[in-house]
N, C-alpha and C positions, 0 to 999 in steps of 0.2 A: 700560589700551589707551586712543589716543590717539581722538581723539575729533574731527570732522570737521564741518562745519555745511553742510549739501547747499542749495544756491544757491535750489532751483526749491520744494521743502518748509520749509526754514527748521529743521531739523531736526537736533538735534546726534544722529548714529550713531557706532558705531564704526566705523575704518578698513574690516574685512572687508564693510562696506557699500556700497563706491566699490570702482570699477574701478581696479588698477593706475596705469593711467596719471590719475587722474582723484582722488589722494587728499589735497587740499589744499581748502581754506577758501574756497566758494561753488563750487563741483563738483558736479555731481548724483550722486546715488545711484542706485543700481543699480534701486533700483524707481519710481524717477520716471522713469528711461530706457524704460524697460519700458512704462510704463504712457503716457510721449506716445507711445513707437512704434505702439504699437497707435491711439492714438484717430486718429493719422498713416494708418496702414497696417491698417484691419480685417482682423480675423483668417478666414483662408481657407476656407469651409465646409465639413462633413465629408463626406470621400470613403469606400466600403467597400474592406477590406484584399482583396489580392488572391487570398487564400488559403480564409481564414477568412469573408472578408464583414460583418466586425465593424468598424462605424461610428469613423472614426479621427478624433478629434473635434480644432481650430486643427492641422491638419495641415503638417508642414514640405514647403517646394514639392516636393524629389521623393522623398518618402516616401511608400510603396507597403503596407506591412506593419502591421499594429499592435503586432506586439511581436516581439521576438527570438526565439521561437519558431516564428512566422509566417515569418521570413523564411531559415531555417533550413529547413523543411519548401520551399521554393520554390527554394532551395538542391540541396537534394534532387531535387526532379522537374528540376531544370533538366539535373544531371550522371545522372538516370537517367528516362530517355522513362516514360514512363505506357503500358502496354501495356494493346489490351483485353483481360478478363478477367472469370468470373463465380466466384463463392463456389461450390466442390464438392460443396456440402450443399444451396443454396436457391437455386443462382443465382442470386442479385443481385449485379448488377455491382460489382464491386469494382475496377475502375480507377485510383481515383483512392486508392486504400491503395496500400502499400509495395509495392515490387518482391517481395519475397521471401512476398509475403500468400497465402492460398490457402483462408482463408473471412472472411467477413463476422462472426463472431464468435467470442466462445470459446462459446458454447452448438450453432453449428454445427459445429466443429470436434472437438466430446465427442461429436456425433450420428454426424457420417460415420465417426470411428474405430469404434464401437461399431460401428456397421453394416457397415464391412469387416473388422473381425474384428482389429484393431490394440490393440483399451481389451480386456478381458476381466476379469470377477470377480477372476482372480486377480494380474493386472497392478496391477486397481486396491489388491489388499490388499497387495503387494510395496513396492508406490512411498507405501501410508498409515504402511508399519511402519517405509519407509526415511527419510520427510521430516518424520515426528511424532516419532521412537524411534531412527532412528539405528542398528535392525539389519534383517536380511536375511528370509528368509522360514526360512531354514535354520536362523539365529540364534531363533528365534522356533521350529520344532521341537524341537530341541536342548532346546531348556530346558524345553519339554512332555517331553519326553523326562525330561532328569531330575526333573519332578518328577511322574514315574510316569502321567502323563494326569490328573491329576488338579488342582485350585485350591493353591494353600502352602500356604495356611492349613486348611482345609477337606477339602481330599482332593475334594472334588467335582469331578467331571466335566463339568458348566457342560451338561448336557442339558435343564437345568430354565426356566425362567425367560423370559423377552423377546428374550435373546439365546443363541436353542435353539444347542448347540453350538459356543462360542464362549468360549473365556476370555480373560478381558481382559489388558493389558497396565499394570502396577502401575507408575511412576514416582516416585521423588522431585519435588514440584514447584519446592524449590529449586534443586535441582543437574538435575535432567536425568536421572537417573542410571536405569539399567531394575532394575527389583528381584525383579520375578516376575512369575507370571501367578497371576489371581485369577477364580473364577467374579463373577457379577452380584453376590450378597450381598454377602461379601464384600469386592470394590471399594469398593462404594456404601458401607458399612459406613466402611471407612477414613478415608473422603472426609468423612462426618456427626462422623467428631471429628479431621476437622482434618489426621488423620497423627499427633498428639499421641501418642505413647505415655505421659505423666500422664495423659490422661484415658482411655487403654487399661487402663493397671491401677490408677483409680481404678474403674473402670464391672467388674473381674472381681473386686473387691473387692468392691465390691457387690450383684452377683450371689451369692455366696458366702459372705456376711452376710445375706443374708434367703433361704439353701435352705431347703425343709423350714419355713416359718416360716408 
């Protein structure tokens, strides 16, 4: 790459360090131009962002925002003027939140939906099955019926233990495919054996070899 000697700092630099119109010996490089500009024109004082109030260090003459995100937020409020409104749950002022906001936080939204009956234990269970396993409550009930109401391994109905009255959805951790419904003990046992059939077979052989000893 062509080397050009800066007329101010007297250093040999690549052509990219110079403006296109200054790429000849004796011209000033970009760094020298910047340093000379700062000497003659001190950096303007910091000023707050109009949206988040964060300080903008060395702002441009017409700079009003600290980031593109704040600029987009200002544009949003310019196109959607703020309306005075309060959180439906706690009553806090949410005027500066989005026009479609009804709560100040997810906690308030959950509390209000529980109080109004929009979220119930059944709906939470249905949402969990759908989001985590991709199945509906009807799919769960059908699988439970196919297993005659018991664990797919031991046949227990899951009435004992910490999660009484509930069979766990067993799935492959590699593919995410649902395999069946298991009681708490069997589900934990498969997890302890890392879902490895070889370990399970070795465990079975170990128990058989030591029976009656």
